N, C-alpha and C positions, 0 to 999 in steps of 0.2 A: 320897490317893484311890487306888482300885485300878481296874484295867481288865481286862476279860475278854481272856484270851489270843487267843480267835477273831478279835476285832475290834481288837487291837493293831496299830498301823501297823508295828512291827517284825515282827510275825508275818506280815502280809500281803506284806510285802517279801520274806520268805523262800520263801513258796510261789508267787509271781507269776513266770512264766517270762520269761527275757530275749526281746526281740523276735527274735533271732537262733534262738532255740529253736522258734518257731512254723513250722509246715509247713503251705502250702496243700494242701486236699484238692481232688481233681478234681471238676468239676461233674458233676451227675447228670442223665440224661435224665428227661423226665417221662412215660416209659412203657417198656416194657410194664408192664401191671397184672396184680395178682392179681385175676382177674375176680370172685372170691367176695367179696361185699360191695359192691363198687363197681358192677358191670355186670350182675349176675344178677337183680336185682329188676325184673321186668317191669312193675310198676306204675309204675316211672319213666319208662317209654315212652308212657304215657297221661297226656298234658298235661291234657286236657280230658275230663270224664266225659261219658256219653251224653245226660245232661240239661243241659249247658252250652249257652248261647244261642249261636247263630251257625252258619256253614257248616262242617260236620265234614269234616275232611280226613286223609289219610294222607301224611305226608311222608317218603319214604325219601331218606336221605343215602347217596351212594356215594363211598367214599374211594379214590382212585387215586394210585399212586405216578408218577414221572416217565417210567417205560415203559409206563404204562397198566394195570400189574397191581394187583390189589386189595389193600388193606393190611387184614389180618385181626384185628390186635390193638390197635387204637386205641380211644379213648374219645371220645365227642361228648356235649358238653353243650349244650342249646338253651334260650333264654329268649325270651319274647315277651309282648307284651299280649293281652288277651282281644278277643273280636269288637267290642267297642265301644271299643278303644283304651286300655283302662284295666286294672285289676286286679280280677277278680271275687272272690266268697268263696271261701276255700280248698276248701271242699267239693266245688265243681264244676270249678274251674279253678285249676291250680297255676302255670301261667306258667313252669315249669321242667321240663326232662326230661333223663334221661342214659341212654345207651346204649352197649354196645361193638359193635364191628363184627363181622360174620360173616366166615366164610372167603372170601365173595364182596366182602367190604369194604363191606358194607351194615348199615344199621340203620333201623328205621322207628318213627315218632312218630305217635300218635294225637292230634289236637288240633284246634282251630278256627282257620280263617282269620283272622289278626289284623286288627284295625280300626285306622283311622288316629287317632293321638294329636294332638288339636287343638291341643295347646300347642307343637308343633314343626314345623319345615319338612321333615317326613319322611312318606314314604308307608308303608303297612303292610310290616313286614318281620320276620323272624325272626333272632335273633342266635345265633351258633354259636361255641362254644369247643372247640378241638380238642387233645387230648392224645395224644401217641404216641410210639414209640421214635425216638430220634435228635434230638428236639427238648430244648432245654435250657429252655424255658418254653413254655406253651401259646400257640397262635395263634388269632386271631379272623377271622371273616368274616361276611357277613349273607346271607340269603335273600330275594330280591324274587320276587314271581310275574309271569310273563310277560304276563298279561293285566290287570295293575294300571293303572288309569287314572291319569294324573298322574305317572307313574314319572320322566320328564324333568325334572320339578320338584323331585325330591327332592334336598336339600342334600348329602348324601353321594355319590349317585349322579353328580352334576355334577362332583365331585372326581376321579372315576375316568376315565382316557382311554377314549375312546369304543370303541376297539378292544377293550378288555378288559372292558367293561360285561357281555357276555353270560356271563362266568364267575360272576356273582352272581344268575343267574336260574334259578328252578325251572321246569320243564316239566311240563305235564299229560300224564300217561300216555295214549297212544291208546285211545280208547273207554271211559275211566275218568274219570267227571267229578270224583271226589273224590280220586283218586291222583296225587301230584306227586313227581317226581324231581329231586334236586339233587346234581350231581356236583362233587366237590371234587378238583381235580387239583393236586397238591403241586409240581410241577415241569413244564417243558416248554412247548410253544408254546400249550397251554391252560391253564396255571397260573392257579389261581384268585387274585382279589385278596384279599390278607390285610391287616388294618388294624393299626396299631400303636396298642393301646389302653393 
């Protein structure tokens, strides 16, 4: 019986490196990114089309470092349920968005205010995944709305120390009913709560 040289145990032993020949490579950060192809498609900032049911909002996410300076080259992904707390048809509601931060550390998503998911002990919120230079893996947080009834009953909210809960809250911009601002502070006294997902 003959064997193929490429699958012969003797052949494999010859090319397999010894454990002491293996060299670990350094970890890579998850940013910055080539913005072309990742963050330049403005359609990814529109999570809901104009005909999607629900309260239409604009959510601006502002990313700040420990000194309060804007982070201009990060990528932010958001995911959320639709206004009924579920997933609509893809034509009017995506449920997902992606944007790169500007020189001011900001990006804005056009969406609808999420509804409550009746199957969980969770009030309406938007999930955020952040990619940026210096991080070895992405980090996660969530956005609650300051006027959301029943916020104190949310299961995740209750896990967060009371003094740090305000870091998870988006605030309505003065004089603008549909415009909200959510600030992410990466370090310092106002550091945003991040979740180990």
